[in-house]
TORKE-451764 format. One record per residue: z, y, x negated of N, C-alpha, C in turn. Coordinates in steps of 0.05 Angstrom, whole numbers, padded with zeros to 5 digits, always signed. Each point is the difference from the previous one (the first is absolute). Layout:
<nodes>
ZYXZYXZYX
...
</nodes>
This chain:
<nodes>
+00028-00392+00517-00015+00007-00024-00001-00023-00020
-00023-00006-00010-00002-00023-00019+00014+00006-00026
+00012-00021-00011+00014+00003-00025-00019+00008-00022
+00008+00019-00017-00017+00009-00022+00010-00012-00026
-00019-00003-00018+00007-00011-00026+00015+00021-00016
-00010+00025+00001+00013+00021-00016-00006+00028+00012
+00020+00016+00001-00004+00029+00006+00010+00016-00023
-00008+00025-00002+00008+00017-00022+00017+00023+00011
+00020+00007-00016+00016+00024+00005-00004+00019-00023
-00011+00023+00005-00008+00019-00021+00020+00023+00000
+00015+00002-00022+00021+00021-00002-00013+00027-00008
+00000+00019+00019-00015+00025-00004+00018+00024+00006
+00026-00003-00001+00018+00021+00008+00011+00017-00022
-00008-00006-00025+00012+00014-00023-00009+00029-00003
+00019+00017-00009-00006+00028-00004-00017+00004-00025
+00005-00016-00021-00014+00003-00025+00008+00025-00015
+00026+00003-00004+00011+00025-00013-00013+00004-00027
-00006-00021-00015-00011+00003-00027-00028+00011+00000
-00013+00000+00024-00026+00013+00001+00002+00030+00006
+00025+00009+00003+00005+00029+00002-00016+00014+00021
-00016+00020-00008-00014+00017+00019-00020-00015+00017
-00010-00023-00009-00020-00015+00015+00011-00011+00026
+00026-00006+00001+00012-00012+00024+00017+00020+00016
-00006+00025-00004+00015+00021+00015-00007-00002+00030
-00024-00007+00007-00009+00000+00028-00008-00028+00010
-00003-00019-00017-00008-00027+00008+00016-00021-00014
+00002-00023+00012+00013-00023-00013-00017-00010-00023
+00012-00012-00020-00014-00009-00024-00024-00018+00007
+00002-00019+00019-00024-00017+00005-00024+00016+00012
+00006+00024+00010-00022+00016+00012-00013+00019-00021
+00009+00000-00025-00012+00018-00020-00028-00010-00007
-00018+00019-00004-00028-00006-00007-00002-00016-00026
-00021-00016-00002-00005-00014-00025-00030-00005-00003
-00010+00006-00023-00028-00007-00007-00021+00013+00017
+00007+00024+00011-00020+00014+00016+00006-00004+00030
-00013-00019+00013+00002-00002+00029+00022-00019+00009
+00014-00012-00018+00020-00020+00008+00028+00012+00002
+00018-00015+00013+00029+00005+00000+00013-00025-00014
+00023+00004-00011+00013-00022-00015+00003-00024+00019
+00007+00004+00025+00005-00022+00018-00025-00017+00006
-00023+00011-00005-00025-00014+00005-00001-00027-00015
+00012-00001-00023-00002-00024-00016+00016-00023+00012
+00024+00004+00009+00015-00021+00013-00013-00009+00026
-00009+00019+00016-00013-00007+00026-00026-00015-00005
-00015+00008-00020-00026-00013-00006+00005-00029-00010
+00020-00003-00017+00007-00027-00010+00006-00019+00024
+00014+00011+00020+00007-00017+00023-00025-00009+00015
-00017+00019+00007-00024-00007+00016-00020-00017-00016
-00002+00005-00026-00018-00016-00017+00008-00029-00002
+00026-00005+00004+00009-00028-00005+00016-00011+00024
-00011+00007+00024+00006-00014+00025+00029+00004+00009
+00012+00023-00006+00025+00007+00013-00006+00022+00019
+00000-00007+00026-00010+00020+00020+00023+00013+00016
+00025-00006-00006+00022+00012+00013+00018+00014-00021
+00001+00026+00001+00014+00016-00020+00019+00019+00014
+00025-00001-00008+00020+00020+00009+00003+00021-00022
-00004+00025+00006+00002+00022-00020+00026+00015+00006
+00019-00001-00019+00026+00011+00004+00000+00029-00011
+00002+00019+00018-00002+00028-00008+00027+00014+00004
+00005+00022-00015+00025+00014+00003-00004+00030-00008
-00005+00005-00026-00002+00027-00010-00027+00012+00008
+00001+00023+00013-00024+00015+00008-00022-00019+00010
+00005-00013+00023-00019-00021+00009-00024+00010+00015
+00000+00026+00009-00021+00008+00019-00028-00004-00011
-00005+00009-00024-00028-00003-00011-00006-00029-00004
+00018-00016-00010-00005-00028-00006-00005-00015+00027
+00015+00006+00021-00005-00012+00026-00028+00006+00010
-00008+00026-00002-00026+00008+00009-00022-00013-00017
+00004-00002-00026-00020-00011-00018-00005-00030+00006
+00022-00015+00005-00003-00028+00006-00012-00005+00027
+00009+00016+00020-00011-00001+00027+00001-00029+00011
-00022-00009+00010-00001-00027+00012-00005-00022-00021
-00006+00009-00025-00006-00020-00021-00029-00007-00001
-00017+00013+00015-00028-00007+00002-00014+00002-00027
+00007+00020-00016-00013+00004-00026+00003-00024-00018
+00021-00016+00004+00005-00024-00017-00005-00025+00016
-00013+00003+00023-00005-00023+00018+00026-00014+00009
+00021+00017+00004+00026-00010+00008+00005+00008+00029
-00021+00000+00016+00004+00006+00029-00010-00023+00017
+00004-00025-00011-00010-00024+00014+00019-00008+00023
-00010-00016+00018+00015-00009+00023+00024-00017-00007
-00003-00016-00022+00022-00018-00007+00016+00010-00024
-00003+00025-00007+00015+00012-00022+00004+00029+00004
+00000+00015-00022+00002+00029+00003+00019+00012-00021
-00001+00026-00002+00019+00015-00017+00019+00014+00019
+00026-00001-00007+00021+00010+00017+00018+00019-00017
+00003+00025+00010+00017+00019-00014+00029-00005+00009
+00018-00003-00019+00027-00008+00005+00020+00020-00012
+00006+00022+00014+00020+00019-00010+00028-00009+00008
+00021+00011-00012+00027-00006+00009+00003+00007+00029
+00017-00013+00014+00003+00005+00029+00029-00004+00009
+00006+00009+00023+00026-00003+00012+00000-00024+00019
+00022-00015+00000+00004-00022+00019+00026+00004+00014
+00008-00019+00017+00026+00002+00014+00023+00001-00020
-00004-00012-00023+00022-00001-00020-00001+00025-00019
-00019+00018+00006-00003+00024-00017-00024-00003-00018
-00001+00015-00022-00023-00001-00018+00005+00017-00024
-00014-00006-00022+00002+00015-00025-00027+00002-00012
-00002+00018-00019-00024+00001-00017+00000-00026-00016
-00024-00008-00011-00001-00023-00017+00017+00006-00025
+00019-00018-00006+00019+00005-00022-00010-00012-00026
-00020-00016+00001-00011-00013-00024-00022-00018+00008
-00014-00013-00019-00023-00017+00007+00008-00023+00017
+00023-00012-00006+00009-00023+00016+00009+00008+00028
+00014+00022+00002+00008+00010+00027-00024+00007+00017
-00021+00011-00013-00024+00007+00016-00012-00025+00013
-00001-00022-00015-00011-00025+00012+00020-00011+00021
+00026+00002-00007+00020-00010+00019-00003+00014+00027
-00004+00026+00000-00002+00015+00025-00025-00008+00016
-00018-00015-00012-00025-00008+00014-00003-00030+00002
+00023-00015-00001-00001-00028+00004-00011-00008+00028
+00006+00017+00019-00011-00006+00027-00030+00000+00000
-00012+00019-00014-00029+00001-00002-00010-00025-00014
+00012-00008-00022-00008-00024-00015+00001-00024+00018
+00023-00004+00013+00003-00024+00017-00019-00001+00024
-00009+00023+00009-00018+00001+00022-00027-00013-00007
-00006-00002-00026-00025-00012-00009+00004-00029-00010
+00025-00008-00003+00007-00027-00008-00015-00010-00024
+00001+00015-00023-00016-00008-00023+00015-00021-00017
-00015-00017-00014+00012-00018-00019+00011+00016-00024
-00015+00020-00009+00007+00015-00024-00002+00030+00007
+00015+00016-00016-00002+00029+00002-00006+00011-00027
-00022+00014-00002-00007+00013-00025+00010+00029+00000
+00016+00007-00020+00011+00027-00001-00013+00015-00024
-00013+00022+00006-00015+00015-00020+00007+00029+00001
-00006+00014-00022+00006+00028-00002-00025+00016+00005
+00003+00024+00012-00023+00017+00006-00006+00020-00021
+00011-00004-00025-00004+00020-00020-00009-00011-00027
-00015-00022+00001-00012-00011-00024-00030-00002+00002
-00013+00003-00023-00030-00003-00001-00006-00027-00012
-00012-00017+00016-00008-00027-00009-00017-00014+00021
-00014-00021-00009-00014-00017+00019+00008-00029-00006
+00011-00012+00021+00011-00027-00004-00009-00018+00023
-00006-00025-00007-00007-00021+00020+00027-00012+00010
+00009+00011+00022+00026-00010+00011-00001-00029+00008
-00024-00011+00006-00002-00028+00007+00007-00018-00024
-00007+00009-00024+00009-00015-00024+00030+00000-00003
+00012+00022+00006+00029+00002-00002+00013-00019+00020
-00010+00000+00025+00011-00017+00021-00004-00030-00008
-00023-00006-00010-00006-00028-00009+00020-00009-00021
+00004+00017-00020+00019-00006-00021+00029-00004+00011
+00007+00017+00018+00027-00001+00013+00003-00028+00014
-00020-00009+00013+00002-00025+00014-00001-00024-00019
-00017+00002-00020-00002-00022-00020+00026-00004-00014
+00015+00021-00006+00025-00002-00014+00023-00006+00018
-00006-00002+00026+00021-00004+00020+00023+00020-00003
-00009+00025-00004+00019+00021-00006+00013+00011+00025
+00024+00011-00003+00013+00015+00021-00009+00029-00001
-00003+00010-00024-00009+00027-00005-00019-00001-00024
-00021+00015+00001-00017+00004-00023-00004+00030-00006
+00003+00007-00025-00002+00027-00009-00024+00003-00018
-00017+00019+00006-00023+00005-00017+00009+00016-00024
-00008-00010-00024+00008+00013-00025-00025+00005-00017
+00002+00019-00018-00021+00007-00018+00011+00003-00028
-00015-00009-00020+00010+00002-00028-00004+00029-00009
+00021+00012-00011-00001+00027-00010+00006-00002-00030
-00008+00021-00015+00007+00000-00029+00031-00002-00003
+00008-00017-00019+00028-00005-00004+00016+00026-00005
-00013+00019-00013+00014+00025-00006+00004+00017+00025
-00014-00007+00022+00003+00015+00025+00017-00015+00021
+00007-00025-00007+00013-00017+00020+00026+00011+00011
+00014+00016-00015+00026+00011+00009-00004+00021+00022
-00024+00007+00007-00005+00019+00022-00002-00014+00027
-00001-00027-00001-00006-00015+00025+00023-00019+00007
-00003-00011+00024+00017-00023+00007-00013-00025-00012
+00014-00014-00017-00011-00022-00015+00009-00027+00010
-00020-00019+00003+00006-00027+00010+00000-00019-00024
+00022-00014-00004+00001-00021-00020-00003-00027+00014
-00019-00016-00010-00007-00025+00014+00004-00024-00018
+00001-00024+00013-00001-00025-00016-00029-00008-00005
-00004-00024-00011-00027-00008-00008-00018-00005+00025
+00012-00003+00023-00015-00005+00025-00006+00026+00016
+00008+00023-00011-00004+00024+00014+00021+00008+00020
+00022-00016+00001+00022+00006+00018+00017+00022-00012
+00007+00020+00016+00015+00022-00011+00030-00008-00001
+00011+00002-00024+00028-00007-00004+00018+00024-00004
-00013+00023-00004+00016+00025-00004-00017+00024+00005
+00012+00020+00013-00013+00025+00005+00016+00022-00014
-00014+00017-00016+00014+00022-00013-00014+00026+00007
+00016+00019+00010-00011+00026+00008+00000+00019-00024
-00023+00006-00010-00003+00018-00023+00019-00006-00023
-00003-00025-00011+00019-00008-00021-00005+00015-00026
+00021+00006-00015-00002+00013-00026-00013-00018-00020
+00006-00026+00002-00011-00020-00018-00014-00022+00016
-00024+00004+00010-00013-00019+00017-00005-00027-00014
+00002-00021+00016-00004-00027-00010-00029-00009+00004
-00014+00014+00018-00028-00007+00006-00015+00026+00007
-00026-00003+00004-00015+00024+00008-00013-00003+00027
+00012-00017+00017-00011-00005+00027+00013+00020+00019
-00015+00021+00007+00011+00022+00016-00007-00005+00030
+00020+00005+00016-00004-00002+00029-00019+00021+00010
-00019-00007+00017-00019+00019+00012+00010+00010+00027
+00023-00009+00008+00010+00009+00027-00016-00013+00022
-00011-00023-00004-00015-00015+00020+00014-00027+00003
+00010-00005+00024+00016-00024+00006-00012-00016+00023
+00001-00026-00001-00006-00016+00024+00024-00019+00005
+00010+00002+00025+00024-00015+00008-00007-00020+00022
+00014-00022+00000+00001-00017+00024+00016+00016+00020
-00010+00001+00025+00011+00019+00019+00029-00005+00006
+00009-00025+00004+00027-00005+00007+00019+00009-00022
-00007-00006-00025+00017+00009-00022+00001+00030-00001
-00022+00014+00005+00000+00029-00001+00019+00011+00021
-00001-00011+00024+00017+00010+00021+00030-00005-00006
+00006-00024-00010+00028-00006-00006+00010+00017-00023
-00016+00005-00020+00008+00015-00024+00005+00030+00008
-00019+00011+00016+00003+00028+00008+00024+00004+00018
+00005-00019+00017+00023+00002+00018+00026+00000-00015
+00002-00018-00019+00024-00002-00017+00003+00026-00017
-00022+00009-00011+00002+00024-00017+00009+00024+00016
-00010+00002+00025+00007+00023+00017+00030+00001+00005
+00014-00023+00000+00028-00002+00006+00017+00005-00025
-00012+00004-00023+00014+00005-00025+00002+00030-00004
+00024+00012+00003+00002+00029-00003-00005+00010-00028
+00000-00018-00020-00004+00009-00028-00029-00002-00009
-00017-00011+00018-00028-00003-00007-00015+00026+00001
-00020+00003-00017-00019+00023+00001-00024-00006+00018
+00000-00024+00012-00021-00008+00019-00028+00002-00012
-00002-00011-00025-00024+00001-00015-00009-00028-00009
-00026-00006+00002-00009-00026-00008+00005-00005-00029
-00008+00018-00018+00003-00004-00028+00029-00001-00010
+00017+00017+00012+00027+00002-00009+00019-00020+00013
-00007-00009+00024+00019-00016+00015-00011-00027+00010
-00021+00001+00015-00010-00025+00013-00010-00020-00021
-00018+00008-00018-00011-00019-00019+00022-00011-00019
+00017+00016-00012+00022-00011-00017+00018-00020+00015
+00006+00007+00026+00017-00018+00015-00013-00028+00004
-00026+00000+00006-00013-00025+00005-00003-00017-00026
-00005+00014-00022-00001-00015-00026+00027-00012-00006
+00021+00015+00004+00027-00009-00006+00007-00024+00017
-00010-00001+00024+00006-00023+00018-00018-00024-00004
-00018+00002-00019-00017-00023-00007-00024-00004+00019
-00007+00021+00014-00024-00002+00017-00025-00002-00018
-00021-00011+00011-00025-00004-00016-00015+00027+00000
+00005+00016-00021-00013+00026-00003-00019-00002-00024
-00026+00004+00006-00020-00004-00021-00015+00026-00006
-00011+00001-00024-00016+00022-00010-00029-00007+00001
-00016+00017+00014-00029-00003+00001-00012+00020-00020
-00013-00009-00020-00011+00017-00021-00027+00012+00009
-00001+00026+00001-00024+00015+00008-00012+00011-00025
-00026-00003-00003-00013+00008-00025-00020+00024+00003
-00002+00010+00025-00019+00022+00004+00012+00027-00005
-00013+00021+00009+00009+00028-00004+00022+00006+00020
+00021+00012-00009+00022+00009+00017+00013+00025-00012
+00004+00020+00017+00012+00025-00011+00020+00010+00020
+00024+00005-00010+00021+00014+00016-00005+00029-00005
-00008+00015+00021-00007+00028-00003+00023+00017+00011
+00024-00007-00007+00023+00014+00010+00008+00025-00016
-00014+00005-00022+00006+00025-00016-00026+00016-00002
+00003+00025-00006-00024+00017-00004-00018-00010-00022
+00013-00009-00022-00016-00009-00023-00016-00025+00007
+00013-00020+00014-00014-00025+00006-00021+00005+00022
+00006+00018+00019-00019+00006+00021-00025+00013-00011
+00004+00019-00018-00022+00014-00013-00017-00020-00017
+00014-00016-00015-00013-00020-00018-00017-00019+00017
+00011-00010+00022-00015-00020+00016-00025+00013+00012
+00002+00025+00009-00024+00014+00010-00021+00004-00023
+00009+00008-00023-00018+00005-00022-00014-00025-00009
+00013-00023+00003-00013-00025-00007-00025-00006+00017
-00001+00012+00024-00023-00004+00017-00025+00013-00012
+00004+00019-00019-00022+00014-00012-00011-00013-00025
+00013-00022-00009-00009-00014-00024-00028-00012+00005
-00015-00004-00022-00027-00012+00003+00002-00027+00014
+00021-00015-00005+00005-00025+00014+00028+00001+00012
+00003+00010+00024+00027+00002+00013+00013-00027+00001
+00027+00000+00001+00015-00026+00000-00005-00017+00025
-00010+00012+00021-00007-00016+00024-00021+00015+00016
-00014-00015+00016-00021+00011+00017+00010+00003+00029
-00006+00023+00012+00009+00004+00028-00019-00013+00019
-00023-00009-00009-00020-00011+00018-00007-00029-00006
+00017-00013-00016-00005-00028-00007+00000-00018+00025
-00021-00016+00004-00001-00017+00023+00025-00018+00003
+00011+00001+00024+00025-00016+00005+00025+00015-00008
-00002+00021-00016+00023+00015-00009-00003+00030+00006
-00017+00006+00019-00006+00028+00006+00026+00015+00009
+00002+00025-00009+00022+00017+00008-00010+00018+00023
+00014-00002+00022-00008+00015+00024+00017+00025+00003
-00011+00020+00013+00013+00026+00003-00005+00011+00028
+00018+00016+00010-00004+00013+00025-00008+00030-00004
-00012+00005-00022-00011+00027-00005-00022+00005+00020
+00004+00021+00017-00019+00005+00022-00017+00025-00005
-00003+00007-00025-00017+00023-00007-00028-00010-00008
-00020+00008+00015-00026-00011-00005-00020+00023-00006
+00009+00024-00003-00018+00022-00006-00013-00005-00028
-00024+00011-00004-00014-00004-00025+00015+00015-00023
-00004-00009-00024+00009+00013-00024-00020+00022-00008
+00011+00023-00007-00018+00022-00009+00006+00007-00029
-00020-00001-00017+00002+00009-00028-00020+00022-00004
+00010+00024-00006-00018+00023-00004-00018-00003-00024
-00022+00015+00000-00020-00003-00021+00010+00009-00028
+00021+00016+00000+00012+00008-00026+00025-00015-00007
+00008-00019+00017+00024-00016-00005-00005-00020-00022
+00022-00009-00013-00002-00020-00021+00021-00021+00005
-00008-00025+00000+00019-00022+00004-00005-00021-00021
+00022-00012-00009-00001-00020-00022+00022-00020+00003
-00007-00026+00002+00019-00022+00001+00022+00005+00021
-00008+00004+00024+00019+00007+00021-00006-00016+00026
+00021-00004+00016-00003-00011+00027+00002+00024+00019
-00021+00004+00016+00000+00023+00018-00007-00011+00028
+00019+00003+00019-00002-00013+00026-00016+00017+00020
-00006-00012+00022-00015+00013+00022+00015+00025+00009
-00015+00020+00009+00012+00024+00010+00007+00021-00021
-00002-00008-00026+00007+00019-00021-00022+00021-00004
+00008+00023-00010-00019+00021-00007+00005+00008-00029
-00020-00004-00017+00004+00005-00029-00021+00021-00008
+00011+00023-00009-00018+00021-00011+00009+00008-00028
+00022-00011-00010+00009+00005-00027-00004-00024-00018
+00018-00004-00019-00002-00022-00019+00023-00020+00005
-00008-00026+00001+00019-00021+00004-00005-00022-00021
+00020-00006-00016-00003-00019-00021+00024-00020+00000
-00007-00026-00001+00020-00021-00003+00022+00003+00021
-00007+00004+00025+00019+00005+00021-00007-00015+00026
+00019-00001+00018-00004-00013+00026+00005+00020+00022
-00019+00004+00017+00002+00018+00023+00000-00015+00026
+00021+00002+00015+00003-00014+00025-00017+00015+00021
-00004-00011+00024-00017+00012+00020+00008+00029+00006
-00021+00016+00005+00003+00028+00008+00011+00019-00021
+00002-00009-00025+00009+00018-00022-00022+00020-00006
+00008+00023-00010-00018+00022-00006+00005+00010-00028
-00021+00003-00016+00001+00013-00026-00020+00023+00001
+00009+00025+00001-00018+00022+00003-00014+00008-00026
-00019+00017+00003-00016+00010-00023+00018+00011-00022
-00006-00008-00024+00015+00010-00023+00027-00015-00005
+00008-00017+00018+00025-00015-00003-00006-00025-00018
+00020-00008-00015-00002-00023-00018+00023-00019+00005
-00007-00026+00004+00019-00021+00005-00004-00022-00020
+00020-00006-00016-00002-00019-00022+00024-00020+00002
-00006-00025-00003+00021-00021-00001+00020+00003+00022
-00009+00004+00025+00018+00006+00022-00006-00016+00025
+00020+00000+00018-00003-00012+00026+00003+00022+00021
-00021+00004+00015+00000+00021+00021+00001-00015+00027
+00022+00001+00014+00004-00016+00024-00014+00013+00024
+00000-00015+00022-00015+00007+00024+00004+00029+00009
-00022+00014+00003+00000+00027+00011+00010+00022-00019
+00007-00007-00025+00009+00021-00019-00023+00018-00008
+00006+00025-00006-00021+00019-00008+00007+00013-00027
-00019-00001-00018+00002+00013-00026-00018+00025+00002
+00012+00023+00000-00015+00025+00005-00015+00009-00025
-00017+00020+00003-00017+00010-00021+00015+00007-00025
-00011-00009-00023+00012+00008-00026+00025-00015-00007
+00010-00017+00017+00025-00014-00007-00006-00022-00021
+00020-00006-00016-00003-00021-00020+00023-00020+00004
-00007-00025+00006+00019-00021+00006-00004-00023-00019
+00021-00005-00016-00002-00022-00020+00024-00019+00002
-00006-00026+00000+00020-00021+00001+00021+00006+00022
-00010+00003+00024+00018+00007+00022-00006-00018+00024
+00020-00001+00018-00003-00012+00026+00005+00021+00021
-00021+00006+00016+00002+00022+00020+00003-00014+00027
+00022+00005+00014+00006-00013+00025-00018+00008+00022
+00001-00015+00022-00018+00004+00022+00002+00027+00013
-00023+00012+00006-00002+00026+00013+00012+00023-00017
+00007-00005-00025+00009+00022-00017-00023+00018-00008
+00006+00025-00006-00020+00020-00008+00008+00011-00027
-00016-00003-00020+00004+00012-00026-00016+00026-00001
+00014+00022-00001-00013+00026+00002-00019+00007-00022
-00016+00021+00004-00020+00008-00020+00013+00006-00027
-00013-00009-00021+00008+00006-00028+00027-00011-00007
+00011-00019+00016+00024-00014-00009-00006-00018-00024
+00021-00006-00015-00003-00019-00023+00023-00020+00002
-00007-00025+00004+00020-00021+00002-00003-00019-00024
+00022-00005-00014+00000-00018-00022+00002+00014-00027
+00014+00022-00001+00004+00015-00025+00019-00017-00018
-00009-00004-00024+00016-00018-00018+00026+00013-00008
+00021-00017-00001+00027+00009-00008+00015-00024-00012
+00021+00006-00014+00016-00022-00011+00019-00012+00020
+00003+00012+00023+00018-00010+00021-00016-00012+00023
+00004-00026+00006-00015-00013+00021+00019-00015+00018
-00005+00003+00026+00016-00016+00019-00010-00029+00000
-00026-00004+00001-00012-00027+00000-00008-00006-00029
+00004-00025-00007-00004-00009-00027-00029+00006-00010
-00019-00003+00018-00028+00004-00008-00009+00029+00004
+00018+00018+00008-00007+00028+00003-00017+00006+00024
+00004-00015+00021-00017+00003+00025+00013+00021+00018
-00016+00019+00008+00009+00021+00019-00005-00010+00029
+00020+00003+00017-00002-00010+00027+00006+00023+00020
-00019+00005+00018+00003+00020+00020+00003-00013+00027
+00021+00006+00015+00005-00012+00026-00022+00006+00020
-00004-00017+00019-00019+00004+00021+00007+00026+00016
-00021+00013+00010+00003+00024+00017+00010+00024-00015
+00002-00001-00026+00008+00023-00016-00023+00020-00002
+00006+00025-00002-00020+00021-00004+00008+00016-00025
-00013-00006-00022+00007+00012-00026-00015+00027-00002
+00015+00021-00004-00012+00027-00001-00020+00003-00022
-00021+00017+00005-00020+00005-00021+00012+00009-00026
-00011-00010-00022+00008+00008-00027+00025-00013-00010
+00012-00019+00015+00025-00013-00009-00006-00019-00023
+00018+00000-00019-00002-00019-00023+00024-00020+00003
-00006-00025-00002+00020-00021+00004+00000-00019-00024
+00024-00005-00012+00002-00016-00024-00006-00029+00007
-00010-00015-00021-00005-00028+00004+00027-00015+00005
-00002-00021+00015+00023-00016+00007+00018+00012+00021
-00009+00021+00013+00016+00013+00021-00002-00015+00027
+00021+00000+00016+00000-00010+00027+00002+00024+00018
-00022+00007+00014+00000+00025+00015+00005-00006+00029
+00024+00006+00010+00007-00004+00028+00000+00026+00015
+00003+00022-00013-00002+00026+00012-00009+00020-00020
-00013+00021+00009-00010+00021-00019-00002+00026+00015
</nodes>
């Protein structure tokens, strides 16, 4: 097999506990976004748009749907003869086996896969962020700086910097200190969880880390600080585009709602930056003659006979006659029955909101900061049920 310049390892095994009811049945990277997309579509699309045609997808938590969704990778043009997308779950060997213990351990367990492609560089990305990035620019910067490791960073408001892993750099962009969620940050350069390593250093670092019983086997907590401390050439690549960590209900909801702005923060169809999806629903959209829609994204296969305002409806969603949906996300196959009223809610896939239900009743007690009501996928909410705003509905 010919030596490759760079392959990507996409971390997609996280449970996403902070997304609560949304990740009850699927891993976080498989959660719907913006109508027909899944969160993982963005990382995979970035790879194919910028000439990385070999991608290892590391799965663990509830992998069945994600495995089926990725399939052969054809939807992202990742089914080529000299590349491809490869699902990499934890596995047993002669020496035994364990679940992935952390981000670093997940890559360590797949060093054999990496070495089989003999790449110069390994790009490590997360499957749970919304962004579009030219990875070729990142690789070019990495080589120009003669770096051992390059970490993509983004400037965040200084008052929010304590929420992130912060990179402190010298005047040349070399990282001299890494602080994980510092109380008094010295800079506002937040790690995006996107790393590019020279392959030999990656292998040596992961092997050493694996032998340390006190390590948490995490890139941010262990690998990166160790390499900085040892004087390795670790550089920060400043990214200036749109990037969103959608790891909480509030950030996930906000990122979706930004798609409804008159000028969204990014285009899904921009030439050269197109976001691809494996959504295989091609039935026509039906909007009844008495239906009302306003400032909404409504995907193929949907049936709308009620009112939909400022909302996103994923494929095959249904809003029956007399139902009202406002400021909400209705995920694939969810049904809003007659007379139901849904406000500022996220309705999980295949869930059914019964007739005359009311979701989003105002109260002074909220689980989510923004008062978003979340209903787990496959839930069946009984007719006439009233649910307070900010609730996480896992059973009813």
